[in-house]
N, CA, C and O atoms as CSV, one atom per row, in Angstrom:
chain,resi,resn,atom,element,x,y,z
A,1,MET,N,N,126.761,88.814,140.039
A,1,MET,CA,C,126.633,89.056,138.638
A,1,MET,C,C,127.614,90.782,138.375
A,1,MET,O,O,127.765,91.752,139.118
A,2,SER,N,N,128.003,90.531,137.232
A,2,SER,CA,C,129.580,91.339,136.561
A,2,SER,C,C,128.662,92.299,136.149
A,2,SER,O,O,127.435,92.328,136.066
A,3,PHE,N,N,129.594,93.101,135.902
A,3,PHE,CA,C,128.786,94.446,134.717
A,3,PHE,C,C,128.437,93.968,133.865
A,3,PHE,O,O,127.269,94.258,133.604
A,4,ILE,N,N,129.224,92.824,132.740
A,4,ILE,CA,C,129.293,92.285,131.292
A,4,ILE,C,C,127.421,91.224,131.962
A,4,ILE,O,O,126.347,91.264,131.361
A,5,ASP,N,N,127.589,90.780,132.723
A,5,ASP,CA,C,126.388,89.982,132.961
A,5,ASP,C,C,124.555,91.146,132.787
A,5,ASP,O,O,123.507,91.096,132.143
A,6,VAL,N,N,124.965,91.699,133.445
A,6,VAL,CA,C,123.800,92.959,133.736
A,6,VAL,C,C,123.770,93.744,131.649
A,6,VAL,O,O,122.835,94.052,130.910
A,7,PHE,N,N,124.973,93.759,131.506
A,7,PHE,CA,C,124.680,95.074,130.254
A,7,PHE,C,C,124.294,93.880,129.416
A,7,PHE,O,O,123.328,94.260,128.753
A,8,ALA,N,N,124.591,92.519,129.092
A,8,ALA,CA,C,123.820,91.776,128.367
A,8,ALA,C,C,122.316,91.276,128.993
A,8,ALA,O,O,121.702,90.333,128.494
A,9,TRP,N,N,122.006,91.758,129.719
A,9,TRP,CA,C,120.408,91.220,129.960
A,9,TRP,C,C,119.988,92.989,129.412
A,9,TRP,O,O,119.224,93.362,128.522
A,10,PHE,N,N,120.857,93.790,130.374
A,10,PHE,CA,C,119.902,95.078,129.413
A,10,PHE,C,C,119.384,95.241,128.014
A,10,PHE,O,O,118.337,95.706,127.564
A,11,ILE,N,N,120.889,94.493,127.248
A,11,ILE,CA,C,120.504,94.420,125.647
A,11,ILE,C,C,119.556,93.926,125.008
A,11,ILE,O,O,118.812,94.326,124.112
A,12,LEU,N,N,119.773,92.239,126.054
A,12,LEU,CA,C,118.893,91.464,125.477
A,12,LEU,C,C,116.731,91.870,125.370
A,12,LEU,O,O,115.907,91.583,124.502
A,13,THR,N,N,116.606,92.585,126.654
A,13,THR,CA,C,115.894,93.054,127.031
A,13,THR,C,C,115.157,94.186,126.011
A,13,THR,O,O,114.018,94.278,125.554
A,14,PHE,N,N,116.221,94.893,125.906
A,14,PHE,CA,C,115.710,96.149,124.888
A,14,PHE,C,C,115.851,95.254,123.167
A,14,PHE,O,O,114.995,95.789,122.462
A,15,LEU,N,N,116.542,94.237,122.402
A,15,LEU,CA,C,115.782,93.746,121.910
A,15,LEU,C,C,114.615,93.252,121.615
A,15,LEU,O,O,113.867,93.586,120.696
A,16,ALA,N,N,114.451,92.335,122.523
A,16,ALA,CA,C,112.779,91.836,122.426
A,16,ALA,C,C,111.698,93.033,122.660
A,16,ALA,O,O,110.553,92.700,122.355
A,17,VAL,N,N,111.850,94.383,123.153
A,17,VAL,CA,C,111.279,95.822,123.593
A,17,VAL,C,C,110.904,96.036,121.751
A,17,VAL,O,O,110.066,96.091,120.851
A,18,CYS,N,N,111.895,96.073,122.046
A,18,CYS,CA,C,111.544,96.629,120.118
A,18,CYS,C,C,111.881,95.678,118.908
A,18,CYS,O,O,112.359,96.073,117.845
A,19,ALA,N,N,111.543,94.265,119.237
A,19,ALA,CA,C,111.087,92.998,118.343
A,19,ALA,C,C,109.626,93.606,118.254
A,19,ALA,O,O,109.099,93.859,117.171
A,20,VAL,N,N,108.886,93.866,119.727
A,20,VAL,CA,C,107.484,93.708,119.991
A,20,VAL,C,C,106.971,94.859,119.155
A,20,VAL,O,O,105.993,94.738,118.417
A,21,ALA,N,N,107.773,96.167,119.313
A,21,ALA,CA,C,107.265,97.291,118.884
A,21,ALA,C,C,107.064,97.382,117.109
A,21,ALA,O,O,106.430,98.225,116.474
A,22,ILE,N,N,107.796,96.270,116.630
A,22,ILE,CA,C,108.536,96.704,115.861
A,22,ILE,C,C,107.054,96.035,115.222
A,22,ILE,O,O,106.106,96.755,114.907
A,23,PHE,N,N,107.044,94.519,115.093
A,23,PHE,CA,C,105.821,93.727,115.139
A,23,PHE,C,C,104.215,94.421,115.058
A,23,PHE,O,O,103.493,94.299,114.068
A,24,ALA,N,N,103.745,95.332,116.588
A,24,ALA,CA,C,102.703,95.999,116.348
A,24,ALA,C,C,102.991,97.021,115.145
A,24,ALA,O,O,102.268,96.991,114.149
A,25,ALA,N,N,104.007,97.885,115.244
A,25,ALA,CA,C,103.999,98.729,114.723
A,25,ALA,C,C,103.804,98.221,112.538
A,25,ALA,O,O,103.548,99.007,111.625
A,26,LEU,N,N,104.052,96.743,112.450
A,26,LEU,CA,C,103.462,96.316,111.192
A,26,LEU,C,C,102.121,95.810,111.100
A,26,LEU,O,O,101.360,96.170,110.202
A,27,GLY,N,N,101.938,95.337,111.614
A,27,GLY,CA,C,100.647,95.349,112.326
A,27,GLY,C,C,99.713,96.243,112.160
A,27,GLY,O,O,98.695,95.873,111.575
A,28,VAL,N,N,99.801,97.477,112.572
A,28,VAL,CA,C,98.906,98.381,112.582
A,28,VAL,C,C,98.987,99.233,111.610
A,28,VAL,O,O,98.178,100.160,111.596
A,29,ALA,N,N,100.215,99.095,110.321
A,29,ALA,CA,C,100.595,100.340,109.502
A,29,ALA,C,C,99.258,99.772,108.265
A,29,ALA,O,O,98.934,100.830,107.723
A,30,PRO,N,N,98.676,98.998,107.834
A,30,PRO,CA,C,97.783,98.429,106.672
A,30,PRO,C,C,96.294,98.791,106.915
A,30,PRO,O,O,95.533,99.028,105.977
A,31,GLY,N,N,95.865,98.828,108.374
A,31,GLY,CA,C,94.754,99.678,108.449
A,31,GLY,C,C,94.849,101.131,109.197
A,31,GLY,O,O,93.888,101.645,109.768
A,32,TYR,N,N,96.037,101.665,109.116
A,32,TYR,CA,C,96.168,103.161,109.555
A,32,TYR,C,C,96.436,103.654,108.363
A,32,TYR,O,O,96.102,104.817,108.133
A,33,ILE,N,N,97.049,102.927,107.424
A,33,ILE,CA,C,97.214,103.666,106.078
A,33,ILE,C,C,95.466,103.979,105.279
A,33,ILE,O,O,95.052,105.105,105.005
A,34,ALA,N,N,94.743,102.766,105.055
A,34,ALA,CA,C,93.682,102.555,105.194
A,34,ALA,C,C,92.424,103.532,105.809
A,34,ALA,O,O,91.539,104.158,105.227
A,35,LYS,N,N,92.666,103.415,106.866
A,35,LYS,CA,C,91.141,104.455,107.164
A,35,LYS,C,C,92.244,105.867,107.181
A,35,LYS,O,O,91.388,106.723,107.405
A,36,SER,N,N,93.475,106.602,107.098
A,36,SER,CA,C,93.956,107.762,106.415
A,36,SER,C,C,93.520,108.363,105.225
A,36,SER,O,O,93.101,109.493,104.976
A,37,ARG,N,N,93.769,107.043,104.330
A,37,ARG,CA,C,92.847,107.457,102.882
A,37,ARG,C,C,91.438,107.158,102.663
A,37,ARG,O,O,90.960,107.199,101.530
A,38,LYS,N,N,90.500,106.749,104.064
A,38,LYS,CA,C,89.290,106.573,103.675
A,38,LYS,C,C,89.013,105.861,102.939
A,38,LYS,O,O,88.160,106.077,102.078
A,39,HIS,N,N,89.615,104.868,103.058
A,39,HIS,CA,C,89.456,103.168,101.928
A,39,HIS,C,C,87.963,102.512,102.731
A,39,HIS,O,O,87.645,102.435,103.918
A,40,PRO,N,N,87.393,102.175,101.676
A,40,PRO,CA,C,85.936,101.795,101.871
A,40,PRO,C,C,86.119,100.864,102.168
A,40,PRO,O,O,84.952,100.512,102.345
A,41,TRP,N,N,86.930,99.683,102.515
A,41,TRP,CA,C,86.782,98.398,103.671
A,41,TRP,C,C,88.221,98.490,104.476
A,41,TRP,O,O,88.996,97.595,104.814
A,42,ALA,N,N,88.282,100.126,104.677
A,42,ALA,CA,C,89.356,100.158,105.990
A,42,ALA,C,C,89.497,99.183,107.031
A,42,ALA,O,O,90.681,99.033,107.330
A,43,THR,N,N,88.629,98.396,107.753
A,43,THR,CA,C,88.699,97.428,108.682
A,43,THR,C,C,88.939,96.131,108.230
A,43,THR,O,O,89.631,95.383,108.920
A,44,GLY,N,N,88.342,95.658,106.893
A,44,GLY,CA,C,88.987,94.598,106.006
A,44,GLY,C,C,90.502,94.968,105.899
A,44,GLY,O,O,91.209,94.060,106.337
A,45,VAL,N,N,91.048,95.820,105.536
A,45,VAL,CA,C,92.432,95.611,105.683
A,45,VAL,C,C,93.204,95.813,106.660
A,45,VAL,O,O,94.404,95.564,106.775
A,46,GLU,N,N,91.985,96.590,107.848
A,46,GLU,CA,C,93.029,96.401,109.148
A,46,GLU,C,C,93.149,94.751,110.143
A,46,GLU,O,O,93.879,94.295,111.022
A,47,VAL,N,N,91.928,94.293,109.332
A,47,VAL,CA,C,92.268,92.414,109.856
A,47,VAL,C,C,93.000,91.983,109.214
A,47,VAL,O,O,94.025,91.413,109.589
A,48,ALA,N,N,92.660,92.147,108.139
A,48,ALA,CA,C,94.032,91.320,106.973
A,48,ALA,C,C,95.282,91.757,107.162
A,48,ALA,O,O,96.067,90.848,106.893
A,49,GLY,N,N,95.968,92.996,107.592
A,49,GLY,CA,C,96.888,93.526,107.895
A,49,GLY,C,C,97.293,92.232,109.285
A,49,GLY,O,O,98.085,91.316,109.061
A,50,TRP,N,N,96.566,92.410,110.698
A,50,TRP,CA,C,96.609,91.501,111.696
A,50,TRP,C,C,96.813,89.824,111.016
A,50,TRP,O,O,97.954,89.364,110.963
A,51,VAL,N,N,96.027,89.276,110.690
A,51,VAL,CA,C,95.831,88.374,110.814
A,51,VAL,C,C,97.075,87.933,109.213
A,51,VAL,O,O,96.992,86.761,108.847
A,52,THR,N,N,97.892,88.670,108.565
A,52,THR,CA,C,98.492,88.038,107.682
A,52,THR,C,C,99.541,87.697,108.565
A,52,THR,O,O,100.074,86.641,108.905
A,53,LEU,N,N,99.696,88.993,108.861
A,53,LEU,CA,C,101.392,89.059,109.890
A,53,LEU,C,C,101.464,87.653,111.032
A,53,LEU,O,O,102.322,86.815,111.313
A,54,ILE,N,N,100.428,87.869,111.358
A,54,ILE,CA,C,100.221,86.644,112.703
A,54,ILE,C,C,100.650,84.559,112.312
A,54,ILE,O,O,101.179,83.592,112.860
A,55,CYS,N,N,99.759,85.049,110.660
A,55,CYS,CA,C,99.759,83.258,110.151
A,55,CYS,C,C,100.701,83.293,109.481
A,55,CYS,O,O,100.759,82.552,108.499
A,56,GLY,N,N,102.045,84.417,109.884
A,56,GLY,CA,C,103.314,84.100,109.054
A,56,GLY,C,C,104.037,84.946,107.661
A,56,GLY,O,O,104.928,84.759,106.833
A,57,PHE,N,N,102.964,86.027,108.037
A,57,PHE,CA,C,103.910,87.536,107.478
A,57,PHE,C,C,104.328,87.088,105.503
A,57,PHE,O,O,105.126,87.646,104.749
A,58,VAL,N,N,103.389,85.889,105.240
A,58,VAL,CA,C,103.776,86.140,103.362
A,58,VAL,C,C,102.875,86.463,102.798
A,58,VAL,O,O,103.094,86.202,101.615
A,59,LEU,N,N,101.275,87.202,102.991
A,59,LEU,CA,C,100.477,87.436,102.822
A,59,LEU,C,C,100.718,88.978,103.271
A,59,LEU,O,O,100.296,89.894,102.565
A,60,TRP,N,N,101.384,89.204,104.425
A,60,TRP,CA,C,100.993,90.671,104.263
A,60,TRP,C,C,101.377,92.093,103.530
A,60,TRP,O,O,101.160,93.231,103.947
A,61,PRO,N,N,101.867,91.775,102.591
A,61,PRO,CA,C,102.888,92.680,101.890
A,61,PRO,C,C,101.050,93.425,100.502
A,61,PRO,O,O,100.744,94.517,100.024
A,62,LEU,N,N,100.435,92.014,100.460
A,62,LEU,CA,C,99.095,91.967,99.474
A,62,LEU,C,C,98.207,93.119,100.622
A,62,LEU,O,O,97.497,93.966,100.078
A,63,ALA,N,N,98.284,93.104,102.223
A,63,ALA,CA,C,97.277,93.850,102.901
A,63,ALA,C,C,97.823,95.009,102.434
A,63,ALA,O,O,96.991,95.726,101.879
A,64,LEU,N,N,99.281,95.574,102.477
A,64,LEU,CA,C,100.161,97.454,102.507
A,64,LEU,C,C,99.054,97.012,101.006
A,64,LEU,O,O,97.835,97.164,101.081
A,65,ILE,N,N,99.596,96.581,99.992
A,65,ILE,CA,C,99.190,96.900,98.880
A,65,ILE,C,C,97.248,97.192,98.287
A,65,ILE,O,O,96.714,97.840,97.387
A,66,TRP,N,N,96.727,96.223,99.489
A,66,TRP,CA,C,95.250,96.688,99.290
A,66,TRP,C,C,94.621,98.171,100.137
A,66,TRP,O,O,93.583,98.776,99.870
A,67,ALA,N,N,95.848,98.553,101.442
A,67,ALA,CA,C,95.409,100.068,101.758
A,67,ALA,C,C,95.676,101.284,100.963
A,67,ALA,O,O,95.131,102.370,101.155
A,68,PHE,N,N,96.695,100.978,99.914
A,68,PHE,CA,C,96.641,101.848,98.826
A,68,PHE,C,C,95.794,101.680,97.765
A,68,PHE,O,O,95.301,102.610,97.128
A,69,VAL,N,N,95.603,100.446,97.546
A,69,VAL,CA,C,94.198,100.562,96.193
A,69,VAL,C,C,92.463,101.354,96.465
A,69,VAL,O,O,91.741,100.791,97.288
A,70,ASP,N,N,92.060,102.298,95.925
A,70,ASP,CA,C,90.906,102.510,96.410
A,70,ASP,C,C,90.103,101.933,95.630
A,70,ASP,O,O,89.794,102.705,94.722
A,71,ALA,N,N,89.526,100.767,95.526
A,71,ALA,CA,C,87.676,100.619,95.403
A,71,ALA,C,C,86.957,100.949,95.376
A,71,ALA,O,O,86.247,101.028,96.379
A,72,PRO,N,N,86.405,101.638,93.544
A,72,PRO,CA,C,85.292,102.230,94.111
A,72,PRO,C,C,84.244,102.305,95.082
A,72,PRO,O,O,84.419,101.249,95.691
A,73,SER,N,N,83.241,102.886,95.634
A,73,SER,CA,C,82.613,102.342,96.474
A,73,SER,C,C,80.945,102.202,95.802
A,73,SER,O,O,80.715,103.046,94.936
A,74,PRO,N,N,79.774,101.221,96.120
A,74,PRO,CA,C,78.974,100.734,95.608
A,74,PRO,C,C,78.284,102.012,95.427
A,74,PRO,O,O,77.536,101.995,94.449
A,75,HIS,N,N,78.311,103.173,96.107
A,75,HIS,CA,C,77.508,103.988,95.895
A,75,HIS,C,C,78.041,105.285,95.077
A,75,HIS,O,O,77.304,106.211,94.739
A,76,ARG,N,N,79.404,105.214,94.814
A,76,ARG,CA,C,79.445,106.245,93.709
A,76,ARG,C,C,78.845,105.879,92.583
A,76,ARG,O,O,78.472,104.807,92.107
A,77,GLU,N,N,78.827,107.033,92.244
A,77,GLU,CA,C,77.913,107.421,90.398
A,77,GLU,C,C,79.223,108.010,89.477
A,77,GLU,O,O,79.890,108.971,89.859
A,78,THR,N,N,79.452,107.371,88.357
A,78,THR,CA,C,80.152,108.022,87.320
A,78,THR,C,C,80.037,109.066,86.348
A,78,THR,O,O,78.939,108.823,85.847
A,79,ALA,N,N,80.302,109.653,86.015
A,79,ALA,CA,C,79.843,110.534,85.236
A,79,ALA,C,C,80.127,109.555,83.558
A,79,ALA,O,O,80.901,108.663,83.211
A,80,SER,N,N,78.773,110.518,82.739
A,80,SER,CA,C,78.733,109.631,81.758
A,80,SER,C,C,78.072,110.707,80.818
A,80,SER,O,O,77.780,110.418,79.658
């Protein structure tokens, strides 16, 4: 094997590892954001982030938006 072949395999491996790392970071992001913001449905946001990412990425931005939207929890009292 020549130096060019070894270098090409190194670059290919590096790109594959980067692709897996980016995929994992995108899958974790909505759940991490929801947990850090103490979202009432943080587990649901986490599951939605992974499921929508694995099943085609089209609805993944909705999971990310859901992580930032704070819905009122049922036990909160409103001031009247």
